[in-house]
C-alpha positions as CSV (number, residue, x, y, z in Angstrom):
1,M,-3.4,19.2,22.6
2,K,-0.5,17.9,24.4
3,N,-2.2,17.9,27.6
4,L,-5.3,16.4,26.1
5,L,-3.2,13.6,25.0
6,K,-1.4,12.9,28.1
7,A,-4.4,12.7,29.9
8,D,-6.2,10.5,27.4
9,F,-3.1,8.1,27.4
10,Y,-3.0,8.2,31.1
11,R,-6.6,7.0,31.2
12,A,-5.5,4.1,28.9
13,R,-2.7,3.1,31.0
14,K,-5.1,3.2,34.0
15,D,-8.2,1.3,32.2
16,K,-8.3,-2.4,33.0
17,L,-10.3,-3.2,30.1
18,L,-7.6,-2.5,27.8
19,L,-5.4,-5.1,29.8
20,I,-7.8,-7.9,29.7
21,G,-8.4,-7.2,25.9
22,L,-4.3,-7.7,25.5
23,L,-4.3,-10.8,27.7
24,V,-7.4,-12.3,25.9
25,S,-5.8,-11.7,22.6
26,I,-2.2,-13.4,24.1
27,G,-4.3,-16.1,25.5
28,L,-6.2,-16.8,22.2
29,V,-2.5,-17.2,20.3
30,L,-1.3,-19.8,23.1
31,M,-4.5,-21.3,23.1
32,Q,-4.8,-22.1,19.2
33,V,-1.2,-23.0,18.8
34,L,-1.5,-25.6,21.4
35,L,-4.7,-26.8,20.3
36,I,-2.9,-27.4,16.5
37,K,-0.1,-29.0,18.2
38,G,-2.2,-31.3,19.7
39,I,-3.7,-32.1,16.4
40,V,-0.3,-32.8,14.7
41,A,0.8,-34.8,17.6
42,T,-2.2,-37.1,17.6
43,S,-1.8,-37.2,13.6
44,G,1.4,-39.0,13.8
45,A,3.3,-35.8,12.0
46,E,4.8,-34.8,15.1
47,A,8.6,-35.7,13.4
48,D,8.0,-33.1,10.6
49,A,6.5,-30.4,12.8
50,D,8.4,-27.8,10.9
51,A,6.8,-28.7,7.4
52,V,3.3,-28.9,9.1
53,G,3.6,-25.4,10.8
54,T,4.5,-24.0,7.6
55,M,1.7,-25.7,5.5
56,L,-0.7,-24.9,8.2
57,G,0.4,-21.1,8.6
58,T,1.6,-21.8,12.2
59,S,5.4,-21.2,11.8
60,G,6.6,-18.4,13.8
61,M,6.9,-16.0,11.0
62,A,3.4,-16.7,9.8
63,L,2.0,-15.9,13.3
64,W,3.9,-12.8,13.6
65,F,2.1,-11.4,10.7
66,N,-1.3,-13.3,11.6
67,G,-0.9,-11.2,15.2
68,I,-3.1,-13.4,17.0
69,S,-5.1,-16.1,14.8
70,I,-4.0,-19.3,13.0
71,L,-7.5,-19.1,11.1
72,G,-7.4,-15.5,10.4
73,N,-6.8,-12.0,11.6
74,T,-8.4,-12.3,15.0
75,T,-6.8,-9.3,16.1
76,Q,-8.6,-7.1,13.9
77,Y,-12.0,-8.4,15.6
78,I,-10.9,-8.4,19.0
79,I,-9.0,-5.2,19.2
80,P,-12.1,-2.9,17.9
81,I,-14.4,-4.5,20.7
82,F,-12.1,-3.6,23.7
83,L,-10.8,0.0,22.2
84,T,-14.5,0.7,21.8
85,I,-15.9,0.2,25.0
86,F,-13.1,2.1,26.4
87,F,-13.8,5.2,24.6
88,I,-17.6,4.9,24.5
89,K,-17.3,5.7,28.2
90,E,-16.2,8.9,27.5
91,F,-19.9,9.7,26.2
92,S,-21.5,7.9,29.2
93,D,-19.3,9.6,31.7
94,R,-19.5,12.8,30.1
95,T,-16.1,13.3,29.8
96,I,-16.0,14.4,26.4
97,R,-18.4,17.1,27.4
98,N,-16.1,18.3,30.4
99,K,-13.4,18.4,27.7
100,L,-15.6,21.1,25.7
101,I,-15.9,23.0,28.8
102,L,-12.1,23.2,29.6
103,G,-11.7,24.5,26.1
104,Y,-10.8,22.1,24.0
105,S,-11.6,22.1,20.5
106,R,-13.8,19.4,18.7
107,S,-11.0,18.6,16.2
108,Q,-8.6,18.4,19.2
109,I,-10.8,15.8,20.9
110,F,-11.3,13.8,18.0
111,F,-7.6,13.2,17.0
112,S,-6.6,12.4,20.5
113,I,-9.0,9.8,20.4
114,I,-7.9,8.7,17.4
115,I,-4.0,9.0,18.1
116,V,-4.6,6.9,21.3
117,H,-6.8,4.5,20.0
118,A,-4.0,4.1,17.3
119,V,-0.9,3.8,19.6
120,V,-2.9,1.2,21.8
121,A,-4.0,-0.9,18.8
122,V,-0.4,-1.2,17.9
123,I,0.7,-2.2,21.6
124,I,-1.8,-4.9,21.7
125,Y,-1.0,-6.2,17.7
126,L,2.7,-5.8,18.8
127,A,2.4,-8.0,21.5
128,T,0.2,-10.7,20.0
129,S,2.8,-10.9,17.2
130,I,5.4,-11.3,19.5
131,A,3.5,-14.0,21.3
132,G,2.5,-15.6,18.1
133,L,6.3,-15.6,16.9
134,L,7.6,-17.2,20.0
135,F,5.0,-19.9,20.3
136,G,4.8,-20.5,16.7
137,T,8.6,-20.8,16.7
138,L,9.0,-22.6,19.6
139,L,6.3,-25.4,18.7
140,F,6.7,-25.3,14.9
141,G,10.0,-23.5,13.8
142,F,10.5,-20.5,12.4
143,G,9.5,-20.9,8.8
144,T,12.3,-20.0,6.9
145,T,15.8,-19.3,7.3
146,F,16.6,-16.3,9.4
147,T,18.6,-13.5,7.3
148,A,18.6,-9.7,7.4
149,E,16.2,-9.9,4.7
150,T,13.6,-11.6,6.5
151,F,14.3,-9.5,9.6
152,A,13.5,-6.6,7.1
153,M,10.3,-8.5,5.9
154,L,9.5,-9.0,9.1
155,I,9.2,-5.0,10.3
156,I,7.8,-4.0,7.0
157,G,5.3,-6.8,6.9
158,F,3.8,-6.1,10.3
159,V,3.5,-2.2,9.4
160,I,1.6,-3.3,6.2
161,E,-0.5,-5.7,8.1
162,F,-1.6,-3.2,11.0
163,L,-2.5,-0.8,8.3
164,L,-4.7,-3.7,6.8
165,S,-6.2,-4.1,10.3
166,Y,-6.7,-0.5,11.0
167,V,-9.5,-0.3,8.0
168,L,-11.4,-2.5,10.0
169,I,-10.6,-1.4,13.5
170,G,-10.7,2.5,12.4
171,F,-14.3,1.9,11.1
172,A,-15.5,0.2,14.0
173,I,-14.1,3.0,16.6
174,I,-15.4,5.7,14.2
175,F,-18.7,4.4,13.7
176,A,-19.4,3.4,17.2
177,V,-18.2,6.7,18.5
178,N,-20.4,8.8,16.1
179,K,-23.2,6.9,17.3
180,Q,-22.2,6.7,21.0
181,S,-23.2,3.3,20.9
182,M,-21.2,0.6,23.0
183,V,-23.2,-2.1,21.2
184,L,-22.1,-1.3,17.8
185,G,-18.5,-1.4,18.8
186,I,-18.9,-4.9,19.8
187,V,-21.3,-5.9,16.9
188,I,-19.7,-4.3,14.0
189,P,-16.5,-6.4,14.2
190,I,-18.4,-9.8,14.6
191,V,-20.3,-8.6,11.7
192,V,-17.4,-7.8,9.4
193,A,-15.6,-10.7,10.6
194,T,-18.5,-13.4,9.6
195,I,-18.7,-11.6,6.2
196,I,-14.7,-11.8,5.8
197,S,-14.9,-15.4,6.6
198,I,-17.4,-15.9,3.9
199,L,-15.3,-14.0,1.3
200,G,-12.7,-15.8,2.3
201,A,-13.9,-18.9,1.7
202,V,-15.4,-18.0,-1.3
203,S,-12.3,-16.5,-3.0
204,I,-10.7,-20.2,-2.8
205,V,-13.1,-21.2,-5.2
206,A,-14.2,-18.1,-7.0
207,S,-13.8,-17.3,-10.6
208,E,-11.1,-15.4,-11.9
209,N,-12.6,-11.9,-12.3
210,F,-14.1,-12.1,-8.9
211,T,-10.7,-13.1,-7.4
212,K,-8.9,-10.3,-8.8
213,V,-11.7,-8.1,-7.3
214,L,-11.0,-9.6,-4.0
215,S,-7.4,-9.2,-4.3
216,F,-8.1,-5.3,-3.6
217,F,-9.6,-6.2,-0.3
218,N,-7.9,-5.9,2.9
219,F,-8.8,-9.2,4.5
220,Y,-7.4,-10.9,0.9
221,Q,-4.1,-8.9,1.3
222,A,-3.5,-9.4,4.8
223,T,-3.4,-13.3,4.0
224,E,-1.3,-12.7,1.3
225,I,1.4,-10.9,3.7
226,Q,1.1,-14.0,5.9
227,G,2.7,-16.7,3.3
228,M,5.4,-14.3,2.7
229,V,8.9,-14.9,3.7
230,S,10.6,-12.2,1.6
231,I,10.4,-8.2,0.5
232,N,10.7,-9.1,-3.2
233,E,7.3,-11.4,-2.7
234,L,5.6,-7.8,-2.0
235,T,6.7,-6.6,-5.5
236,M,6.2,-9.6,-7.5
237,V,3.0,-10.5,-9.5
238,T,0.7,-13.1,-7.8
239,W,-0.3,-16.3,-9.6
240,I,-3.3,-18.1,-8.9
241,E,-3.5,-21.9,-10.1
242,R,-6.5,-23.5,-10.1
243,G,-5.9,-27.2,-11.5
244,E,-3.7,-28.4,-14.1
245,D,-5.1,-26.1,-16.9
246,I,-6.2,-23.0,-14.9
247,R,-3.5,-20.5,-14.0
248,Y,-3.7,-16.5,-14.0
249,A,-2.1,-13.4,-12.4
250,L,-3.7,-10.9,-10.1
251,P,-3.6,-7.4,-11.2
252,L,-0.8,-5.4,-10.0
253,T,1.7,-6.4,-7.3
254,P,0.5,-7.0,-3.6
255,L,2.5,-4.0,-2.7
256,A,0.8,-1.7,-5.1
257,R,-2.7,-3.3,-4.5
258,I,-2.3,-2.5,-0.7
259,L,-1.0,1.3,-1.5
260,I,-3.6,2.1,-3.7
261,V,-6.4,0.9,-1.5
262,T,-5.4,1.0,2.1
263,P,-4.4,4.7,2.5
264,I,-7.7,5.9,0.7
265,A,-9.7,3.8,2.9
266,I,-8.5,4.9,6.2
267,T,-8.5,8.5,5.0
268,L,-12.1,8.3,4.3
269,E,-13.1,7.2,7.4
270,L,-11.2,9.6,9.4
271,V,-12.7,12.3,7.2
272,I,-16.2,10.9,7.4
273,G,-15.7,10.2,11.3
274,Y,-14.5,13.9,11.7
275,L,-17.7,15.5,9.8
276,R,-19.8,13.4,11.7
277,F,-18.2,13.8,15.5
278,K,-18.5,17.6,15.1
279,K,-22.3,17.4,14.3
280,I,-22.7,15.3,18.0
281,Q,-25.0,17.0,20.6
282,F,-23.4,16.7,23.7
283,K,-25.5,17.0,26.8
């Protein structure tokens, strides 16, 4: 297993496609921050850039959690595409068949793919988050006072955001690998992104009960994290205000909802993906 992991990590380091994915992700960070900066400049709000940045979610801290996109978790859609194309090539060039011939079990091959996939995803996500933090802070301010608690929130929030992102990232790679389809690896993130965008818009005006249901979905929880500046906010009940007379609390705390749904979703993805992978007939 150790040698298999070394070989898979070596392929990842040498693959230009992953480098392109990283550069595209960082480029989108810079492009979108500069776009909002231009809008702020032309609107005459330049003198209050810090306040505008916080309001728009373009502060350094907000972009650290967002990873890449001002308008949504684009990292969740970009990473699966490049990673899936990278791993699907193992089917087309018969790499997996050769691994079986060398004596590696299907379990070793599958979990080596998943481990490398997760590590590469963390690296790209971390790089885009750092870019967002730097560009956002430079142009719009950090968004809050930097303290030890804020630093802890940066670390814990990043881990949580990555796990929330991996629900989609893992779904895309496992589904595409088992179908041996590069097209699915590209289409799935785009389709899911569209659905998430629609649900995100609906959640703004949704009924109380429907909003409570949406609060258990990863896209809603990721948005909650992006607006936080303190660890205490993770363990406080979130209140929703809709007008002067409508105010209600979401079920449980943000952290509780995340810990209930996310581990279950990721575990199910891995189990289903592994069982399906064992049945693939390699030629």
